[in-house]
C-alpha positions in Angstrom: 0.1 -0.1 0.0 1.2 3.4 -0.9 0.7 5.8 2.3 2.9 7.5 4.8 3.3 10.9 6.5 4.0 14.2 4.5 3.8 17.6 5.4 1.2 19.9 3.3 1.5 23.3 2.8 -1.5 25.1 4.0 -2.4 28.7 3.0 -4.5 30.9 4.9 -4.5 34.3 3.3 -0.9 35.6 4.0 -0.1 33.1 6.4 1.5 29.7 5.1 2.3 26.9 7.4 3.4 23.2 7.2 0.9 20.7 8.5 1.5 16.9 9.0 -0.8 14.6 7.2 -1.3 11.0 6.8 -1.6 10.4 3.0 -3.2 6.9 1.5 -3.5 6.2 -2.3 -7.0 4.8 -3.2 -6.4 2.8 -6.2 -9.9 2.3 -7.2 -10.5 6.1 -7.8 -7.1 7.2 -8.4 -7.0 9.5 -5.5 -4.7 10.5 -2.8 -6.8 10.8 0.6 -4.9 12.6 3.4 -5.9 12.5 7.2 -4.5 14.2 10.1 -3.2 11.0 11.6 -2.9 7.4 10.6 -5.5 6.5 13.3 -8.4 8.7 11.8 -11.3 7.2 9.7 -12.7 10.1 7.9 -10.2 12.2 5.2 -9.8 15.7 5.6 -9.6 15.9 1.7 -8.3 14.2 -1.6 -6.3 14.8 -4.4 -7.6 13.6 -7.8 -4.4 12.1 -9.7 -5.9 10.9 -12.9 -5.6 14.3 -14.6 -2.8 15.6 -12.6 0.9 16.4 -13.3 3.8 16.3 -10.8 6.8 18.6 -10.4 9.7 19.0 -8.1 12.0 22.2 -8.0 15.3 22.3 -6.3 14.8 25.9 -5.3 11.7 25.2 -3.2 13.9 23.2 -0.8 14.7 19.4 0.1 11.9 17.1 -0.2 9.4 19.6 -1.6 7.5 18.6 -4.5 4.0 19.7 -6.1 0.8 18.1 -7.5 -1.0 20.1 -10.1 -4.7 19.3 -10.7 -7.1 21.1 -12.7 -8.5 23.1 -9.8 -5.6 23.8 -7.6 -1.9 23.0 -6.8 -0.8 21.0 -3.7 2.6 21.5 -2.2 3.9 18.7 -0.3 7.1 18.0 1.6 8.8 14.6 2.4 11.3 14.0 5.2 14.3 13.6 2.8 15.0 13.6 -1.0 14.9 9.8 -1.3 11.1 9.8 0.1 10.4 12.5 -2.2 11.6 10.8 -5.2 9.8 7.3 -4.1 6.5 9.4 -3.7 6.9 11.0 -7.3 7.7 7.6 -8.9 5.1 5.7 -7.3 2.2 8.4 -8.1 3.5 8.2 -11.7 3.2 4.5 -11.8 -0.3 4.6 -10.2 -1.6 7.2 -12.4 -0.2 5.4 -15.6 -1.8 2.2 -14.3 -5.2 3.8 -13.7 -5.4 5.7 -17.0 -4.2 2.8 -19.0 -6.8 0.6 -17.5 -9.5 3.4 -18.1 -8.2 3.7 -21.8 -9.2 0.2 -22.8 -12.8 0.5 -24.0 -14.3 -0.4 -27.5 -14.6 2.9 -29.5 -17.2 1.8 -31.8 -18.2 -0.9 -34.2 -20.1 -1.1 -37.5 -22.2 -4.0 -38.6 -22.4 -5.3 -42.1 -25.6 -4.5 -43.8 -26.7 -8.1 -44.2 -26.6 -8.3 -40.5 -29.4 -5.9 -40.1 -27.0 -3.4 -38.4 -27.6 0.3 -38.1 -24.4 1.3 -40.0 -22.8 0.4 -43.3 -19.6 1.9 -44.1 -16.9 1.0 -47.0 -14.0 1.0 -44.7 -12.9 -2.4 -44.4 -10.8 -1.5 -41.3 -13.9 0.1 -39.7 -16.2 -3.0 -40.3 -15.5 -4.2 -36.7 -13.4 -1.5 -35.1 -12.2 -1.7 -31.6 -9.5 0.5 -30.3 -7.1 -0.6 -27.6 -4.1 1.0 -26.1 -1.2 -1.3 -25.8 1.0 -1.0 -22.8 4.5 -1.0 -24.1 7.1 -1.1 -21.3 9.7 1.7 -22.5 13.3 1.1 -22.8 14.0 4.7 -21.9 15.4 4.7 -18.3 14.6 8.3 -17.5 14.4 7.7 -13.8 16.0 4.7 -12.0 13.6 2.5 -9.6 13.9 4.2 -6.1 14.3 2.0 -3.0 11.3 2.1 -0.8 12.1 4.0 2.3 10.4 1.8 5.0 10.9 4.4 7.8 8.8 7.0 6.1 6.4 5.1 3.7 4.1 1.9 4.2 2.0 0.4 7.0 4.9 0.2 9.3 5.2 4.0 9.3 1.8 4.1 10.8 3.2 2.6 14.2 5.6 5.4 14.5 4.8 8.6 16.0 3.3 11.3 13.8 5.7 14.3 12.8 5.4 17.0 15.4 4.5 20.6 15.0 5.3 23.6 17.1 1.9 23.5 18.5 -0.6 20.7 18.8 -3.6 23.1 17.8 -1.6 24.1 14.5 -2.0 20.7 13.2 -5.8 20.7 13.4 -7.7 21.6 10.3 -10.0 24.4 11.0 -11.5 24.0 7.3 -13.2 20.5 8.5 -14.2 21.0 12.0 -16.8 18.2 11.8 -14.5 15.7 10.4 -12.1 16.6 13.1 -14.7 16.1 15.8 -15.7 12.6 14.3 -12.1 11.5 14.3 -11.4 12.9 17.8 -14.6 11.2 19.4 -13.6 8.0 17.6 -10.2 8.0 18.9 -11.2 8.8 22.5 -14.0 6.1 22.6 -11.4 3.2 22.7 -12.2 -0.3 22.2 -15.8 -0.3 23.9 -17.6 2.1 21.5 -18.2 2.9 17.8 -20.2 5.1 15.6 -24.0 4.2 15.3 -25.3 4.2 11.9 -28.4 6.5 12.9 -27.3 8.3 16.2 -25.7 11.4 17.0 -21.9 12.0 16.6 -21.8 11.6 20.5 -23.5 8.4 21.0 -21.9 5.2 21.0 -22.6 1.7 21.4 -20.4 -1.5 22.4 -18.1 -3.0 19.6 -18.7 -6.6 18.8 -16.0 -9.3 19.1 -13.2 -9.2 16.5 -13.3 -12.1 14.3 -11.5 -15.3 15.2 -9.2 -15.2 12.2 -8.1 -13.3 9.1 -10.5 -14.8 6.7 -13.4 -13.9 8.8 -12.1 -10.5 9.1 -11.8 -10.2 5.4 -15.2 -11.5 4.7 -16.6 -8.8 7.1 -14.8 -6.2 5.6 -15.7 -7.3 2.0 -19.4 -7.5 3.2 -19.5 -3.8 4.1 -17.1 -2.5 1.2 -20.1 -1.2 -0.5 -21.0 1.1 2.4 -17.8 3.2 1.7 -18.9 6.7 0.6 -18.3 8.7 -2.4 -15.8 11.3 -0.8 -13.8 8.7 1.0 -15.6 8.5 4.3 -16.6 5.0 5.7 -19.8 3.6 6.4 -20.7 2.6 9.9 -20.0 -1.1 9.5 -16.6 -0.6 8.0 -15.7 2.0 10.7 -16.6 -0.8 13.4 -14.3 -3.3 11.6 -11.6 -0.8 11.4 -11.9 0.1 15.1 -11.9 -3.8 16.0 -8.7 -4.0 14.3 -7.1 -1.1 16.1 -8.4 -2.4 19.5 -7.0 -6.0 18.9 -3.7 -5.2 17.4 -2.7 -1.5 18.6 -1.6 0.1 15.3 -1.0 -1.2 11.9 1.9 -3.5 12.0 1.9 -4.2 15.6 1.0 -7.8 15.4 3.8 -8.4 13.0 6.2 -6.6 15.5 4.9 -8.9 18.4 5.9 -11.9 16.6 9.1 -10.9 15.2 10.6 -8.7 18.0 11.3 -9.3 21.8 9.8 -7.8 24.7 12.3 -4.9 24.7 11.0 -3.9 21.1 7.5 -4.2 22.5 8.2 -1.8 25.2 9.9 0.7 22.9 6.8 0.6 20.7 4.4 1.0 23.5 6.4 4.1 24.9 6.0 5.5 21.3 2.3 5.0 21.4 2.2 6.6 24.8 4.0 9.7 23.6 1.6 10.0 20.7 -1.5 9.6 22.5 -0.1 12.1 25.2 0.2 14.7 22.4 -3.2 13.6 21.0 -4.9 14.3 24.3 -3.1 17.4 24.6 -4.5 18.7 21.2 -7.9 17.1 22.2 -8.0 19.2 25.6 -7.6 22.2 23.5 -10.5 21.3 21.1 -12.6 20.5 24.2 -12.0 23.9 25.6 -13.3 25.4 22.4 -16.4 23.1 22.7 -17.0 24.2 26.2 -17.3 28.0 25.1 -19.6 27.0 22.2 -21.8 24.9 25.0 -21.8 27.8 27.6 -23.0 30.2 25.1 -25.7 27.8 23.7 -26.8 27.1 27.4 -27.0 30.9 28.1 -29.3 31.1 25.1 -31.1 28.2 26.2 -31.8 29.8 29.7 -33.2 33.0 28.3 -35.4 31.1 25.8 -36.5 29.1 28.9 -37.6 32.3 30.8 -39.3 33.5 27.8 -41.4 30.3 27.5 -42.1 29.9 31.2 -43.4 33.5 31.6 -46.8 33.4 33.1 -48.1 36.6 31.4 -47.9 38.4 28.2 -46.6 41.5 30.1 -43.5 39.3 31.5 -42.8 38.1 28.0 -43.0 41.7 26.4 -40.6 42.8 29.2 -38.3 40.1 28.1 -38.4 41.0 24.6 -37.8 44.7 25.5 -34.8 43.6 27.5 -33.6 41.9 24.6 -34.2 44.7 22.2 -32.5 47.1 24.7 -29.5 44.6 24.7 -29.4 44.5 21.1 -29.5 48.3 20.9 -26.8 48.4 23.5 -24.6 45.8 21.4 -25.3 47.8 18.2 -24.3 51.0 19.4 -21.0 49.4 21.2 -20.3 47.8 17.8 -20.6 50.9 16.0 -18.3 52.7 18.7 -15.9 49.9 17.9 -16.2 50.2 14.3 -15.4 53.9 14.6 -12.6 53.0 17.0 -11.3 50.5 14.3 -11.3 53.0 11.7 -9.5 55.6 13.6 -7.0 53.0 14.8 -6.4 52.0 11.2 -5.8 55.5 10.1 -3.3 56.0 13.1 -1.6 52.7 11.9 -1.5 53.8 8.3 0.3 57.0 9.6 2.5 55.0 11.8 3.3 52.6 8.8 4.3 55.4 6.6 6.3 57.0 9.2 8.1 53.7 9.8 8.7 53.3 6.1 10.2 56.7 6.3 12.3 55.7 9.2 13.5 52.5 7.4 14.4 54.3 4.3 16.4 57.0 6.5 18.1 53.9 8.4 18.9 52.2 5.0 20.6 55.4 4.0 22.7 55.6 7.0 23.6 51.9 6.7 24.7 52.3 3.3 26.7 55.3 4.3 28.3 53.2 7.4 29.0 50.3 4.9 30.7 52.5 2.4 32.9 54.0 5.3 33.6 50.5 6.6 34.7 49.3 3.2 37.0 52.4 2.9 38.4 51.5 6.4 38.9 47.8 5.4 40.5 48.9 2.3 43.0 51.3 3.9 43.6 48.7 6.5 44.4 45.9 4.1 46.8 48.4 2.2 48.5 49.4 5.6 49.0 45.5 6.4 50.4 44.7 3.0 53.0 47.4 3.3 53.8 46.1 6.8 53.9 42.5 6.2 56.3 39.9 4.1 55.0 40.2 0.6 55.6 36.2 -0.1 53.8 35.4 3.2 50.8 37.7 2.1 50.6 36.1 -1.3 50.6 32.5 0.3 47.8 33.5 2.7 45.7 35.0 -0.1 46.4 31.9 -2.2 45.2 29.5 0.5 42.0 31.4 1.3 41.3 31.7 -2.4 41.6 27.8 -3.0 39.6 27.0 0.1 36.7 29.2 -1.2 36.9 27.8 -4.6 36.7 24.2 -3.1 33.6 25.3 -1.0 31.9 26.7 -4.3 33.1 23.7 -6.1 31.3 21.4 -3.8 28.1 23.5 -3.7 28.0 23.4 -7.4 28.5 19.6 -7.5 25.4 19.5 -5.0 23.5 21.8 -7.3 24.3 19.6 -10.3 23.3 16.5 -8.7 20.1 18.1 -7.7 19.3 19.3 -11.1 20.2 15.9 -12.7 17.6 14.3 -10.3 15.3 17.0 -11.2 15.9 16.6 -15.1 15.5 12.9 -14.9 12.0 13.0 -13.1 10.7 15.9 -15.5 11.8 13.8 -18.4 10.0 10.9 -17.0 6.8 13.0 -16.5 7.0 14.6 -19.9 7.4 11.2 -21.4 4.5 9.7 -19.6 2.2 12.7 -20.1 3.0 12.5 -23.8 2.0 8.8 -24.0 -1.1 9.6 -22.1 -2.0 12.5 -24.6 -1.3 10.1 -27.8 -3.7 7.8 -26.3 -6.2 10.1 -26.0 -5.6 11.7 -29.4 -5.8 8.3 -31.1 -9.2 7.7 -29.2 -10.4 11.0 -30.5 -9.4 10.1 -34.0 -11.2 6.9 -33.7 -14.4 8.5 -32.5 -14.2 11.2 -35.3 -13.9 8.6 -38.0 -16.9 6.8 -36.5 -18.7 10.0 -36.5 -17.7 10.5 -40.2 -19.2 7.3 -40.8 -22.4 7.8 -39.2 -22.8 11.3 -41.0 -22.1 9.3 -44.3 -24.7 7.1 -43.5 -27.2 9.8 -42.5 -26.6 11.8 -45.8 -27.2 8.6 -47.7 -30.4 7.9 -45.8 -31.6 11.5 -46.2 -30.9 11.5 -49.8 -32.7 8.2 -50.5 -35.7 9.8 -48.5 -35.7 12.8 -50.9 -35.4 10.4 -53.9 -38.4 8.5 -52.6 -40.3 11.9 -52.5 -39.3 12.8 -56.0 -40.6 9.5 -57.3 -43.8 10.0 -55.3 -44.1 13.6 -56.9 -43.9 12.0 -60.4 -46.6 9.6 -59.5 -48.8 12.5 -58.0 -51.2 12.8 -60.8 -52.3 9.2 -60.2 -52.8 9.6 -56.6 -55.8 10.7 -54.4 -56.2 14.2 -53.3 -55.1 13.6 -49.7 -52.0 11.7 -50.7 -51.3 14.1 -53.3 -51.4 16.9 -50.6 -49.2 15.0 -48.2 -46.5 14.2 -50.5 -46.5 18.0 -51.7 -46.1 19.1 -48.0 -43.3 16.6 -47.4 -41.3 18.0 -50.5 -41.8 21.6 -49.1 -40.6 20.6 -45.8 -37.6 18.9 -47.1 -36.7 21.9 -49.4 -37.2 24.2 -46.4 -34.6 22.5 -44.1 -32.1 24.8 -42.8 -28.6 23.7 -42.3 -28.0 26.0 -39.5 -30.9 24.6 -37.4 -29.6 21.0 -38.2 -26.4 22.0 -36.9 -27.8 23.6 -33.6 -29.8 20.7 -32.9 -27.1 18.2 -32.5 -23.2 17.9 -32.7 -22.2 18.0 -36.5 -18.5 17.5 -37.4 -18.9 18.3 -41.1 -22.0 20.4 -41.8 -23.2 21.1 -45.0 -22.5 24.8 -45.4 -24.5 27.1 -47.5 -21.5 28.0 -49.7 -18.3 25.8 -50.5 -14.5 27.2 -50.5 -15.0 29.2 -53.6 -18.3 30.8 -52.8 -20.4 28.5 -55.0 -24.0 27.4 -53.4 -24.0 23.7 -52.4 -27.9 23.6 -53.1 -28.5 26.3 -55.8 -31.8 28.1 -55.6 -33.6 27.0 -58.9 -36.9 28.1 -59.6 -38.1 24.9 -60.6 -39.1 22.6 -57.6 -37.9 19.3 -59.1 -34.6 21.1 -59.9 -34.3 21.9 -56.2 -35.0 18.5 -55.0 -32.4 17.1 -57.3 -29.8 19.7 -56.1 -30.5 18.8 -52.6 -29.9 15.1 -53.2 -27.0 15.8 -55.1 -25.5 17.9 -52.4 -26.2 15.3 -49.8 -24.7 12.3 -52.1 -21.7 14.6 -52.5 -20.9 15.1 -48.7 -21.7 11.5 -48.2 -18.9 10.3 -50.8 -16.6 13.0 -49.2 -17.1 11.6 -45.7 -16.4 8.0 -46.8 -13.4 8.7 -48.8 -11.9 11.1 -46.4 -9.5 8.8 -44.7 -8.9 6.3 -47.5 -8.6 8.6 -50.5 -8.4 12.4 -49.6 -5.9 12.3 -46.9 -3.2 10.0 -48.5 -3.8 12.3 -51.6 -3.2 15.3 -49.5 -0.2 14.0 -48.1 1.3 13.4 -51.5 0.5 16.7 -52.3 2.4 18.2 -49.2 5.4 16.2 -50.0 5.9 17.7 -53.5 8.2 20.8 -53.4 9.3 22.1 -56.9 6.8 21.2 -59.6 8.1 19.6 -62.6 6.2 17.6 -65.5 6.1 13.9 -64.8 3.7 10.9 -64.9 3.2 11.1 -61.1 2.2 14.7 -61.4 -0.1 14.1 -64.2 -1.8 11.2 -62.2 -2.0 13.6 -59.1 -3.5 16.6 -61.1 -6.0 14.1 -62.5 -7.1 13.0 -59.1 -7.9 16.4 -58.2 -5.6 19.2 -56.7 -6.4 20.2 -53.0 -7.6 23.6 -52.4 -4.5 24.7 -50.6 -2.3 23.8 -53.5 -4.7 24.7 -56.5 -3.6 28.3 -56.9 0.1 27.5 -56.8 -0.5 24.7 -59.5 -2.4 26.7 -61.6 -0.2 29.6 -61.7 2.7 27.0 -62.7 0.7 25.5 -65.6 -0.3 29.0 -67.0 3.4 30.4 -66.7 4.8 27.2 -68.5 3.0 27.9 -71.8 2.1 31.6 -71.3 4.9 33.8 -70.2 3.4 37.0 -68.6 4.6 40.2 -70.0 5.5 42.8 -67.2 3.2 45.9 -67.5 1.3 44.4 -70.4 -2.0 44.2 -68.4 -1.7 47.7 -66.9 -1.3 49.2 -70.4 -4.3 47.2 -71.6 -6.4 48.7 -68.7 -5.2 52.2 -69.5 -6.2 51.7 -73.1 -9.6 50.4 -72.0 -10.2 53.5 -69.8 -9.2 55.9 -72.5 -11.1 54.4 -75.4 -14.3 52.5 -75.3 -14.3 49.1 -77.1 -16.9 47.8 -79.2 -17.6 44.9 -77.0 -18.2 47.1 -73.8 -22.0 46.9 -74.2 -21.9 42.9 -74.6 -19.7 42.6 -71.6 -22.0 44.8 -69.4 -25.0 42.7 -70.5 -23.1 39.4 -69.5 -21.7 40.4 -66.2 -25.0 39.9 -64.2 -25.4 36.7 -65.8 -22.3 35.4 -64.7 -22.0 32.5 -62.2 -25.4 33.4 -60.6 -25.1 30.5 -58.3 -21.8 32.2 -56.7 -22.0 34.5 -54.1 -19.0 36.5 -55.3 -21.0 37.4 -58.6 -24.5 37.0 -57.5 -25.0 40.8 -56.7 -24.2 43.7 -59.1 -22.2 45.2 -56.0 -20.1 42.1 -55.6 -16.4 42.8 -55.3 -15.3 40.5 -58.1 -17.6 41.8 -60.8 -15.5 45.1 -61.2 -12.3 42.7 -61.4 -14.1 40.6 -64.0 -15.0 43.7 -66.1 -11.5 44.8 -66.2 -10.1 41.3 -67.1 -12.7 41.1 -70.0 -12.0 44.5 -71.3 -8.3 44.1 -71.2 -8.6 40.7 -73.1 -10.6 42.4 -75.8 -7.9 44.8 -76.5 -5.3 42.0 -76.3 -6.8 40.0 -78.9 -8.7 42.3 -81.4 -9.5 39.0 -83.6 -11.8 37.6 -81.1 -12.6 40.7 -79.0 -15.3 39.4 -76.8 -17.3 36.1 -77.2 -20.2 34.8 -74.8 -18.6 32.2 -72.5 -15.5 34.2 -71.9 -17.1 35.8 -69.0 -17.5 32.2 -67.3 -13.9 31.2 -67.8 -12.4 34.4 -66.6 -14.8 34.1 -63.5 -13.6 30.9 -62.6 -10.0 31.9 -63.0 -10.8 34.9 -60.7 -12.2 32.7 -57.9 -9.2 30.2 -58.0 -6.2 32.7 -58.7 -7.8 35.8 -57.1 -5.5 38.2 -58.6 -7.0 39.7 -61.5 -3.8 39.9 -63.8 -3.2 36.2 -63.1 -6.7 35.5 -64.2 -6.2 37.6 -67.3 -3.1 35.5 -68.3 -5.0 32.3 -67.4 -7.8 33.4 -69.8 -5.1 34.1 -72.6 -3.8 30.7 -72.0 -7.1 29.0 -72.3 -8.2 30.8 -75.5 -4.9 31.1 -77.4 -3.0 27.9 -76.2 -5.4 25.1 -75.1 -8.3 25.6 -77.5 -7.8 25.4 -81.1 -7.9 28.6 -83.4 -11.4 30.1 -84.4 -12.9 28.5 -81.2 -14.4 31.8 -80.2 -14.5 33.5 -83.7 -17.8 35.0 -85.0 -18.5 31.7 -87.1 -17.4 29.4 -84.2 -16.5 26.9 -86.7 -14.0 25.0 -84.7 -16.6 24.7 -81.9 -19.1 23.0 -84.4 -16.1 20.8 -85.7 -15.6 19.4 -82.1 -19.4 18.7 -81.9 -19.0 16.5 -85.1 -15.8 14.9 -83.7 -17.4 14.2 -80.4 -20.4 12.3 -82.2 -18.0 10.1 -83.7 -16.4 9.2 -80.4 -19.8 8.8 -78.9 -20.6 6.3 -81.6 -17.2 4.3 -80.9 -17.2 4.3 -77.2 -21.0 4.0 -76.5 -22.5 2.6 -79.6 -25.9 1.5 -77.7 -26.5 5.0 -76.4 -25.8 6.6 -79.9 -28.2 4.2 -81.6 -30.8 5.2 -78.9 -30.2 8.9 -79.8 -30.6 8.3 -83.4 -33.7 6.1 -83.1 -35.4 8.9 -81.4 -33.5 11.7 -83.4 -31.8 13.4 -80.4 -29.2 15.9 -81.5 -26.8 15.7 -78.5 -24.9 18.9 -79.8 -27.7 21.1 -78.6 -26.7 19.8 -75.0 -22.9 19.5 -75.3 -22.1 22.6 -77.5 -22.0 24.7 -74.3 -20.0 22.0 -72.4 -17.1 22.5 -74.9 -17.5 26.3 -75.2 -17.2 27.2 -71.5 -15.3 23.8 -70.2 -18.4 22.7 -68.3 -18.9 25.8 -66.2 -22.6 26.1 -64.9 -23.2 22.4 -65.9 -21.1 20.5 -63.1 -21.1 21.1 -59.4 -18.0 23.1 -58.2 -16.2 20.3 -56.6 -16.4 18.0 -59.9 -16.0 21.2 -62.3 -12.7 22.2 -60.5 -11.2 18.7 -60.8 -12.1 18.9 -64.6 -10.3 22.1 -64.8 -7.3 20.8 -63.1 -6.6 18.3 -65.8 -7.9 20.5 -68.4 -5.3 23.3 -67.8 -2.5 20.5 -67.6 -3.6 18.3 -70.7 -5.8 20.3 -72.9 -9.0 20.0 -74.7 -8.8 16.0 -74.9 -9.8 16.2 -71.2 -13.2 17.9 -72.3 -14.1 15.0 -74.6 -13.1 12.4 -71.9 -15.3 14.1 -69.6 -18.3 14.6 -71.9 -18.3 10.9 -72.9 -17.8 9.8 -69.2 -20.9 11.9 -68.3 -23.1 9.9 -70.8 -21.4 6.8 -69.8 -22.3 7.6 -66.0 -26.0 8.1 -66.8 -26.3 5.7 -69.8 -28.6 3.2 -68.2 -30.8 5.8 -67.2 -31.0 7.3 -70.5 -31.7 4.1 -72.2 -34.8 3.4 -70.1 -36.4 6.5 -71.5 -38.4 5.8 -74.8 -39.6 9.3 -75.7 -37.8 12.0 -77.3 -39.5 14.8 -75.4 -38.6 13.1 -72.2 -35.0 12.3 -73.3 -34.3 16.2 -74.0 -35.9 16.9 -70.5 -33.6 14.4 -68.8 -30.6 15.8 -70.8 -31.2 19.3 -69.5 -30.6 18.4 -65.9 -28.8 14.9 -66.1 -25.4 16.4 -65.1 -27.3 17.1 -61.7 -27.5 13.4 -61.0 -23.7 13.1 -61.0 -22.6 12.7 -57.1 -19.5 10.6 -57.3 -16.7 12.7 -58.7 -14.3 9.6 -58.3 -16.3 7.5 -60.2 -16.7 10.0 -63.0 -12.9 10.3 -63.0 -12.4 6.8 -63.1 -14.8 6.4 -66.1 -12.9 9.4 -68.0 -9.4 8.4 -67.4 -9.6 4.6 -67.3 -12.7 3.0 -68.8 -12.6 5.1 -71.9 -9.0 4.4 -72.9 -7.4 4.4 -75.3 -7.8 7.9 -76.3 -4.7 9.2 -78.5 -4.3 13.0 -79.1 -3.2 12.1 -82.6 -6.6 10.6 -83.4 -8.3 13.7 -82.2 -6.2 16.0 -84.3 -7.0 13.8 -87.5 -10.7 13.7 -86.7 -10.9 17.5 -86.3 -8.9 17.9 -89.7 -11.4 15.8 -91.6 -14.5 17.3 -90.3 -13.2 20.9 -90.6 -12.6 20.1 -94.3 -16.2 18.5 -94.6 -17.7 21.7 -92.5 -15.7 24.3 -94.7 -16.8 22.7 -98.0 -20.5 22.7 -96.6 -20.1 26.3 -95.8 -18.6 27.1 -99.1 -21.6 25.3 -101.0 -23.9 27.2 -98.6 -22.5 30.5 -99.6 -22.7 29.5 -103.3 -26.3 28.6 -103.0 -26.8 32.2 -101.1 -25.1 34.0 -103.8 -27.0 32.2 -106.6 -30.2 33.0 -104.7 -29.4 36.7 -104.4 -28.4 36.9 -107.9 -31.7 35.4 -109.1 -33.8 37.6 -106.8 -31.8 40.5 -108.3 -32.6 39.5 -112.0 -36.2 38.9 -111.4 -36.4 42.4 -110.1 -38.8 44.1 -107.5 
C-alpha cells in the first residue's frame, strides 16, 4: 500500500504553514486521501491524480514537490530527498496504471448491412473496429527505480509517532471541524464504543467481538465494502471493523512486530504509542475547551429562551423582549463605537506605517553610508597590512584562502548539479508519460471522429434516399388521391425548407453542409423549378456522403502526397495527381505554374491594356456589361451587382478584348475568366489564365464569330460517342436526338454552370494541364455515367428533358474520373487531331456550298427585279 506521513502546505491568506498529514492512495479512484493521523477514519480531503501532473524544483527546498490538478496545486514535503523521489515515482506509476486501464474501451463498431445493423460503411478496417491501447514498457530509463524508504512510507510507518509541529493546535484542520470532531471522538472512545449508523455524533454502542481469524475479518470487511462513501468516508460497519482491528492489534503492523521482536522492542513501541497519545490528548483538550465555550453560549441562550417560554403573562414576555431589544441596541451602539474606533486605529496605523517606512528608508541610507565607510576603512587597513607584512607570506595566505573558497564553491556546485540531474530525470519521465497519455487520448479521439464521419455519411445517404423517394412520389402525384397528393406536396416543401444551420444547432455535427463551398458556390442552388431544387439537394447530400466516406482512404493520402511535393516538374506522377484533383490549399500555386509554363506573362502589359480600355471604349463594352449580371449566378461573389469580383471581371474582359482584337469578346469568356478569378484571386493572373485557355489550349477560331472549330468538335464528339457508347448513340438516332444541343455549351465554357463546383474544378485541373482532350473524356464519361437511365427513356421529349438536368445526377466525382481516364482508354491525341482536320474540311466545304447557294439565290432575286 502507498501510504505515509507528508507535510502539506496550508495557505490561509498571507499565512503559510506546514501541517503533518497521513496520505493514503486509493487505487480504485486514483485519489490520494489525506488524514490528520493514521488512526483517523474520515479523510480531510483528497487529490485527484487521474489528470494531475507532478513537479519538483530544487529551489523550493529538499523534499518539496508539487501535485497540480485542474482546480489547484498541492505543495507537499517529504522527510528527505529519497522519500520525495519514491513518492513521485510511485504516483507516476499508479496514475499510468489507472489511465491505461481506463483507456481500454471499444470505440465503436459497424455491422455489415446483411446483419441488419444500423450502419454500413465501405471502410474495411472500420467494419469491426475496436481501439485498444497497448501497454508497452519503455526502454528509456529516465528515472531509476527508487528504493522504498520503509521508515517513512508503508503500513509500518503508521506505528511510528506522527511528525510533531510547534503546537498541537496548529496541526488541526479548521476547514474541516466536523471531520476533526468525528475523528477525535472516535479515537477517544477506545475499544468499547463505535459510531452508530443512525445516532448523534456523540452517541456510541459497544463493539462486537473481533473475528476469530483473518479470513473472517476479510469476509466482514468485504461485506461492508459497498458502504464506503463517495468522498472517501466510511460507512458505520466498515468503521466498526477498522476500530476492532485497532483495538485488537494496537496500530497497523503491531501484530507483526509482536511476533518478530522481543519484549524490549514491544516496550519501546508502547512508549512511542504513549507519547503519541499524550500529544493527541493535549490537542483534544484544547479542542474540548473550544467546545465548552460554544456550549456555554448555547446554554445561556437556552436559559433566556426558557424564561421566555415559562413566563406566566404576556407582560412578562413583553418585558423580556424589550430587555432583549435594549441589549441588542446597546450591542449595536457598542459595535458602531468599536467600528469607529477601528477606523481611527487603522488611520493611525497607516500613518505610523508610513512614518516607519520613512524611518526605514532613512536607516537604510545611514547603513549604506556606514557600509561605504567600513569598506574604505577595510581597504585602507588591508593596504597598510600589505605594506607592513612580508610580500611572500601575504601572497601565500591569499592563495590558500582563495583555494579554500573555490573548493567550497565547487562542492556547492556539485550538489546543485546532482540535484538538477535528479530533477531533470524526473521531469523527463513526467513529460514522456504525459505524452503517452496524450497520444492515447488523441488516438481515441481520432477513432471517434472516424466513427462520427461514417455515421454522418450514412445519415446523408438515408436523407438523400428519402428525398429520392419523395421525388418518385412527386412524379406519381397525378395518379394519387387528393389527400395523398397533398401530403406528398407538404413533405417535399418541408424537405426543401430544411435549414442547415438549424440542423447544426440541434446536434453535434463535425462536417456540416455549409451554404457555400470554399470558392463561394452554393451547395444547393436556388432553382425556380421545384424538381430541380429537389435534385440539387439530393446531389449535395450524396456528394457530402461520398466525401465523408473517402476522407480517410482517398483524400488524406492524396493530400499527404501533395504536401510532399516541392518544386513542380512535368512527370507521370504529377499528371496522375492532377487528374485525381488538386487540394484547395495547393490549387492556386499549381494553376499559376501551369499557366506560366506555356504563357509567359509580359510585365506591365496588363496595366497598359487597362489604361487603353479607360481611354477608349471598346465595341464589346456593351455586350460585356450585359453578360456580367448573368455570370455564375449561383456564386456569392458574382450574384450581386455590388459584389467585389464584378469590377475585376469587367477589367479582365476589357483587357482581353484589347489584347486579342480578332476575337474581342465572345459569350462564354466571362465564365472562363470568372472561374480563373475565383481560384487565382489576382486579376492579372486571371487575365493570363484566360489568354492561356483561348490562345494555347483551345484550337484557333474556337471563339470566332463563326465558331467553326466549336462546330467541328461537336462532330468529332459524335464520332467518339458512336465508338465508345454505340448502344447509347443508336438510342439517340432512333429518337432523333441531337446531342450537340446539350454538349455545345460544355465545350465552349469547359463545363462551367453544368457540373457542381467540386467536380468542375477537378475537370479544370486536368484541362489546364492536358488540354481539350480532357473535355472530350469527361463529356463521354458523363453520358457513360447516366447511360442506363437514358436507355430506359423511350420518348424524345422526355429524353431532352432528362438531358437538360442529367448532370445534376452526378454525385460521385471519383467514379466519373475513373470512367474518364480508365474505362474510355485508349484516347490518343493524334486521333483527335485527325478527326478535327477531317471534319473541318467537310464543314468548310459545306459552308462554301451554302455561300454559293446563297449567292445564286441573291443573284436570281436581283435578276427577277422588284
